[in-house]
N, CA and C atoms as an extended XYZ file, in Angstrom:
294
Properties=species:S:1:pos:R:3:atomname:S:1:resname:S:1:resid:I:1 pbc="F F F"
N         7.073      -68.843       27.105 N   MET     1
C         8.394      -68.811       27.710 CA  MET     1
C         8.712      -70.216       28.222 C   MET     1
N         9.934      -70.636       27.995 N   SER     2
C        10.288      -71.995       28.372 CA  SER     2
C        10.429      -72.137       29.885 C   SER     2
N        10.196      -73.341       30.345 N   SER     3
C        10.298      -73.593       31.783 CA  SER     3
C        11.745      -73.514       32.257 C   SER     3
N        12.716      -73.750       31.334 N   ASP     4
C        14.131      -73.654       31.695 CA  ASP     4
C        14.493      -72.215       32.065 C   ASP     4
N        14.004      -71.250       31.269 N   VAL     5
C        14.258      -69.839       31.560 CA  VAL     5
C        13.587      -69.463       32.874 C   VAL     5
N        12.373      -69.923       33.074 N   THR     6
C        11.643      -69.638       34.310 CA  THR     6
C        12.370      -70.217       35.511 C   THR     6
N        12.874      -71.432       35.395 N   GLN     7
C        13.590      -72.075       36.507 CA  GLN     7
C        14.867      -71.316       36.842 C   GLN     7
N        15.625      -70.905       35.810 N   ARG     8
C        16.854      -70.134       36.053 CA  ARG     8
C        16.532      -68.807       36.710 C   ARG     8
N        15.452      -68.142       36.263 N   ALA     9
C        15.045      -66.871       36.873 CA  ALA     9
C        14.663      -67.087       38.328 C   ALA     9
N        13.919      -68.162       38.611 N   PHE    10
C        13.507      -68.469       39.976 CA  PHE    10
C        14.719      -68.678       40.871 C   PHE    10
N        15.697      -69.450       40.387 N   GLU    11
C        16.901      -69.719       41.183 CA  GLU    11
C        17.681      -68.438       41.448 C   GLU    11
N        17.765      -67.569       40.446 N   LYS    12
C        18.518      -66.325       40.605 CA  LYS    12
C        17.838      -65.396       41.606 C   LYS    12
N        16.538      -65.243       41.483 N   VAL    13
C        15.806      -64.311       42.344 CA  VAL    13
C        15.748      -64.790       43.777 C   VAL    13
N        15.558      -66.072       43.981 N   PHE    14
C        15.323      -66.534       45.335 CA  PHE    14
C        16.561      -67.088       46.022 C   PHE    14
N        17.734      -66.758       45.481 N   ARG    15
C        18.943      -66.917       46.288 CA  ARG    15
C        18.850      -65.824       47.341 C   ARG    15
N        19.581      -65.947       48.393 N   ASN    16
C        19.464      -65.010       49.515 CA  ASN    16
C        19.655      -63.557       49.131 C   ASN    16
N        20.545      -63.257       48.171 N   GLU    17
C        20.844      -61.866       47.862 CA  GLU    17
C        19.673      -61.129       47.209 C   GLU    17
N        18.825      -61.820       46.458 N   TYR    18
C        17.706      -61.172       45.790 CA  TYR    18
C        16.366      -61.428       46.477 C   TYR    18
N        16.336      -62.342       47.399 N   ARG    19
C        15.085      -62.765       48.022 CA  ARG    19
C        14.316      -61.604       48.661 C   ARG    19
N        14.993      -60.815       49.480 N   GLU    20
C        14.318      -59.710       50.164 CA  GLU    20
C        13.826      -58.651       49.189 C   GLU    20
N        14.624      -58.351       48.172 N   ALA    21
C        14.207      -57.369       47.168 CA  ALA    21
C        12.957      -57.865       46.440 C   ALA    21
N        12.927      -59.151       46.083 N   ALA    22
C        11.772      -59.723       45.391 CA  ALA    22
C        10.520      -59.637       46.263 C   ALA    22
N        10.662      -59.989       47.535 N   LYS    23
C         9.522      -59.932       48.439 CA  LYS    23
C         9.000      -58.497       48.573 C   LYS    23
N         9.918      -57.536       48.699 N   LYS    24
C         9.514      -56.135       48.864 CA  LYS    24
C         8.824      -55.613       47.606 C   LYS    24
N         9.314      -56.000       46.421 N   ILE    25
C         8.685      -55.574       45.174 CA  ILE    25
C         7.267      -56.119       45.091 C   ILE    25
N         7.108      -57.411       45.351 N   LEU    26
C         5.792      -58.035       45.292 CA  LEU    26
C         4.849      -57.433       46.336 C   LEU    26
N         5.365      -57.194       47.547 N   GLU    27
C         4.553      -56.576       48.603 CA  GLU    27
C         4.076      -55.189       48.186 C   GLU    27
N         4.977      -54.415       47.603 N   LYS    28
C         4.646      -53.051       47.196 CA  LYS    28
C         3.550      -53.051       46.134 C   LYS    28
N         3.698      -53.887       45.110 N   LEU    29
C         2.691      -53.945       44.059 CA  LEU    29
C         1.348      -54.433       44.603 C   LEU    29
N         1.383      -55.394       45.526 N   LEU    30
C         0.155      -55.900       46.126 CA  LEU    30
C        -0.501      -54.843       47.024 C   LEU    30
N         0.299      -54.154       47.826 N   ARG    31
C        -0.218      -53.130       48.733 CA  ARG    31
C        -0.941      -52.017       47.963 C   ARG    31
N        -0.392      -51.651       46.804 N   HIS    32
C        -0.999      -50.599       45.985 CA  HIS    32
C        -2.024      -51.159       44.992 C   HIS    32
N        -2.253      -52.476       45.066 N   GLU    33
C        -3.234      -53.168       44.243 CA  GLU    33
C        -2.990      -53.016       42.751 C   GLU    33
N        -1.706      -53.097       42.359 N   PHE    34
C        -1.352      -53.099       40.945 CA  PHE    34
C        -1.402      -54.548       40.466 C   PHE    34
N        -2.614      -54.986       40.166 N   ILE    35
C        -2.868      -56.377       39.788 CA  ILE    35
C        -3.619      -56.376       38.460 C   ILE    35
N        -3.127      -57.144       37.511 N   GLY    36
C        -3.802      -57.281       36.225 CA  GLY    36
C        -3.887      -55.979       35.457 C   GLY    36
N        -5.106      -55.470       35.264 N   GLY    37
C        -5.337      -54.274       34.461 CA  GLY    37
C        -4.887      -52.983       35.100 C   GLY    37
N        -4.676      -52.970       36.393 N   ARG    38
C        -4.195      -51.759       37.077 CA  ARG    38
C        -2.680      -51.863       37.168 C   ARG    38
N        -1.979      -50.933       36.535 N   HIS    39
C        -0.536      -51.044       36.444 CA  HIS    39
C         0.147      -49.735       36.797 C   HIS    39
N         1.475      -49.803       36.917 N   THR    40
C         2.294      -48.638       37.242 CA  THR    40
C         3.539      -48.672       36.366 C   THR    40
N         4.209      -47.543       36.257 N   ALA    41
C         5.421      -47.468       35.455 CA  ALA    41
C         6.516      -48.354       36.065 C   ALA    41
N         7.305      -48.987       35.201 N   PHE    42
C         8.386      -49.844       35.665 CA  PHE    42
C         9.339      -49.069       36.572 C   PHE    42
N         9.573      -47.803       36.286 N   GLU    43
C        10.478      -46.981       37.085 CA  GLU    43
C         9.981      -46.824       38.524 C   GLU    43
N         8.678      -46.903       38.727 N   ASN    44
C         8.108      -46.744       40.065 CA  ASN    44
C         8.403      -47.931       40.980 C   ASN    44
N         8.751      -49.061       40.407 N   VAL    45
C         9.033      -50.255       41.210 CA  VAL    45
C        10.200      -49.997       42.161 C   VAL    45
N        11.199      -49.257       41.698 N   SER    46
C        12.391      -49.034       42.521 CA  SER    46
C        12.279      -47.825       43.444 C   SER    46
N        11.205      -47.061       43.327 N   LYS    47
C        11.035      -45.911       44.214 CA  LYS    47
C        10.830      -46.384       45.649 C   LYS    47
N        11.435      -45.658       46.585 N   GLY    48
C        11.296      -46.004       47.992 CA  GLY    48
C        12.409      -46.902       48.503 C   GLY    48
N        13.218      -47.451       47.600 N   PHE    49
C        14.358      -48.264       48.005 CA  PHE    49
C        15.582      -47.365       48.149 C   PHE    49
N        16.537      -47.747       48.992 N   PRO    50
C        17.770      -46.963       49.098 CA  PRO    50
C        18.464      -46.871       47.733 C   PRO    50
N        19.098      -45.746       47.474 N   LYS    51
C        19.729      -45.499       46.173 CA  LYS    51
C        20.750      -46.567       45.790 C   LYS    51
N        21.480      -47.094       46.759 N   HIS    52
C        22.488      -48.095       46.429 CA  HIS    52
C        21.888      -49.452       46.049 C   HIS    52
N        20.577      -49.624       46.234 N   LEU    53
C        19.910      -50.887       45.890 CA  LEU    53
C        19.062      -50.797       44.623 C   LEU    53
N        18.970      -49.618       44.012 N   VAL    54
C        18.086      -49.432       42.862 CA  VAL    54
C        18.433      -50.384       41.721 C   VAL    54
N        19.703      -50.566       41.418 N   GLY    55
C        20.105      -51.485       40.347 CA  GLY    55
C        19.678      -52.912       40.630 C   GLY    55
N        19.882      -53.345       41.854 N   GLU    56
C        19.489      -54.702       42.249 CA  GLU    56
C        17.974      -54.872       42.168 C   GLU    56
N        17.235      -53.858       42.580 N   VAL    57
C        15.771      -53.923       42.550 CA  VAL    57
C        15.273      -54.029       41.112 C   VAL    57
N        15.834      -53.229       40.220 N   ARG    58
C        15.414      -53.289       38.808 CA  ARG    58
C        15.754      -54.642       38.188 C   ARG    58
N        16.928      -55.159       38.496 N   GLU    59
C        17.329      -56.476       37.990 CA  GLU    59
C        16.381      -57.560       38.529 C   GLU    59
N        16.049      -57.476       39.794 N   THR    60
C        15.132      -58.438       40.404 CA  THR    60
C        13.751      -58.348       39.762 C   THR    60
N        13.280      -57.134       39.492 N   ALA    61
C        11.972      -56.959       38.843 CA  ALA    61
C        11.972      -57.599       37.457 C   ALA    61
N        13.065      -57.461       36.732 N   LYS    62
C        13.160      -58.089       35.411 CA  LYS    62
C        13.095      -59.609       35.527 C   LYS    62
N        13.720      -60.151       36.554 N   GLU    63
C        13.672      -61.603       36.771 CA  GLU    63
C        12.258      -62.050       37.149 C   GLU    63
N        11.542      -61.230       37.920 N   LEU    64
C        10.153      -61.554       38.278 CA  LEU    64
C         9.264      -61.544       37.037 C   LEU    64
N         9.583      -60.699       36.062 N   VAL    65
C         8.859      -60.704       34.787 CA  VAL    65
C         9.123      -62.021       34.063 C   VAL    65
N        10.384      -62.460       34.044 N   LYS    66
C        10.717      -63.731       33.398 CA  LYS    66
C         9.986      -64.896       34.050 C   LYS    66
N         9.764      -64.784       35.362 N   MET    67
C         9.049      -65.836       36.099 CA  MET    67
C         7.544      -65.745       35.911 C   MET    67
N         7.091      -64.695       35.223 N   ASN    68
C         5.674      -64.460       34.948 CA  ASN    68
C         4.888      -64.093       36.208 C   ASN    68
N         5.575      -63.646       37.260 N   LEU    69
C         4.880      -63.161       38.455 CA  LEU    69
C         4.455      -61.707       38.259 C   LEU    69
N         5.220      -60.983       37.453 N   ILE    70
C         4.893      -59.602       37.101 CA  ILE    70
C         4.639      -59.567       35.604 C   ILE    70
N         3.552      -58.898       35.214 N   LEU    71
C         3.213      -58.733       33.804 CA  LEU    71
C         3.718      -57.392       33.304 C   LEU    71
N         4.096      -57.340       32.028 N   GLN    72
C         4.508      -56.097       31.393 CA  GLN    72
C         3.438      -55.651       30.410 C   GLN    72
N         3.301      -54.346       30.279 N   LYS    73
C         2.420      -53.780       29.264 CA  LYS    73
C         3.172      -52.615       28.647 C   LYS    73
N         3.401      -52.685       27.351 N   ILE    74
C         4.103      -51.616       26.662 CA  ILE    74
C         3.059      -50.628       26.163 C   ILE    74
N         3.204      -49.374       26.586 N   THR    75
C         2.263      -48.329       26.206 CA  THR    75
C         3.011      -47.213       25.492 C   THR    75
N         2.262      -46.253       24.967 N   SER    76
C         2.884      -45.106       24.293 CA  SER    76
C         3.664      -44.251       25.280 C   SER    76
N         3.358      -44.367       26.561 N   TYR    77
C         4.015      -43.554       27.581 CA  TYR    77
C         5.011      -44.357       28.415 C   TYR    77
N         5.382      -45.555       27.965 N   GLY    78
C         6.426      -46.321       28.632 CA  GLY    78
C         5.991      -47.695       29.083 C   GLY    78
N         6.930      -48.415       29.639 N   LEU    79
C         6.703      -49.774       30.122 CA  LEU    79
C         5.938      -49.735       31.445 C   LEU    79
N         4.851      -50.480       31.513 N   GLN    80
C         4.015      -50.561       32.710 CA  GLN    80
C         4.061      -51.993       33.241 C   GLN    80
N         3.933      -52.149       34.557 N   VAL    81
C         3.976      -53.474       35.169 CA  VAL    81
C         2.849      -53.635       36.183 C   VAL    81
N         2.460      -54.891       36.397 N   SER    82
C         1.464      -55.228       37.418 CA  SER    82
C         1.667      -56.689       37.802 C   SER    82
N         1.055      -57.093       38.897 N   LEU    83
C         1.115      -58.487       39.323 CA  LEU    83
C         0.234      -59.337       38.416 C   LEU    83
N         0.660      -60.556       38.181 N   ASN    84
C        -0.115      -61.492       37.379 CA  ASN    84
C        -1.249      -62.049       38.244 C   ASN    84
N        -2.515      -61.756       37.905 N   PRO    85
C        -3.625      -62.231       38.740 CA  PRO    85
C        -3.725      -63.756       38.782 C   PRO    85
N        -3.193      -64.438       37.784 N   ARG    86
C        -3.237      -65.905       37.763 CA  ARG    86
C        -2.190      -66.526       38.678 C   ARG    86
N        -1.258      -65.730       39.169 N   LYS    87
C        -0.192      -66.229       40.037 CA  LYS    87
C        -0.308      -65.691       41.463 C   LYS    87
N        -1.464      -65.163       41.844 N   MET    88
C        -1.618      -64.523       43.151 CA  MET    88
C        -1.346      -65.481       44.307 C   MET    88
N        -1.754      -66.726       44.179 N   GLU    89
C        -1.517      -67.696       45.260 CA  GLU    89
C        -0.010      -67.879       45.480 C   GLU    89
N         0.729      -68.018       44.384 N   GLN    90
C         2.186      -68.169       44.473 CA  GLN    90
C         2.829      -66.890       45.022 C   GLN    90
N         2.360      -65.743       44.591 N   ILE    91
C         2.893      -64.461       45.058 CA  ILE    91
C         2.674      -64.304       46.563 C   ILE    91
N         1.471      -64.614       47.035 N   GLU    92
C         1.175      -64.492       48.469 CA  GLU    92
C         2.022      -65.467       49.296 C   GLU    92
N         2.288      -66.654       48.747 N   THR    93
C         3.147      -67.615       49.434 CA  THR    93
C         4.580      -67.068       49.546 C   THR    93
N         5.083      -66.484       48.493 N   ILE    94
C         6.431      -65.901       48.490 CA  ILE    94
C         6.514      -64.798       49.517 C   ILE    94
N         5.515      -63.929       49.588 N   ILE    95
C         5.517      -62.809       50.523 CA  ILE    95
C         5.496      -63.314       51.966 C   ILE    95
N         4.728      -64.362       52.255 N   ARG    96
C         4.591      -64.885       53.619 CA  ARG    96
C         5.802      -65.675       54.097 C   ARG    96
N         6.554      -66.299       53.174 N   ASP    97
C         7.705      -67.122       53.569 CA  ASP    97
C         8.767      -66.276       54.254 C   ASP    97
N         9.328      -66.786       55.346 N   PRO    98
C        10.372      -66.025       56.048 CA  PRO    98
C        11.688      -66.010       55.284 C   PRO    98
């Protein structure tokens, strides 16, 4: 994936409107230890968020995939996602930033 696409995804996600959603998604995946080989359905990422934010959360998750912070795995039973273990330092920094 080109760095230009990654940079645009980063700018889109970490503008103020998507920042909190991105942090909450990353926190949720980390809290449940969905890292590397342990994954969950893409639909589960938006569970627990208010209904009016589900679209924004899914869009933000797609941008996090473009940034390579979240990995995708296509299975016979649907799209699965997990945190990229090679980006854990960056993910933890994002979660800690105010």
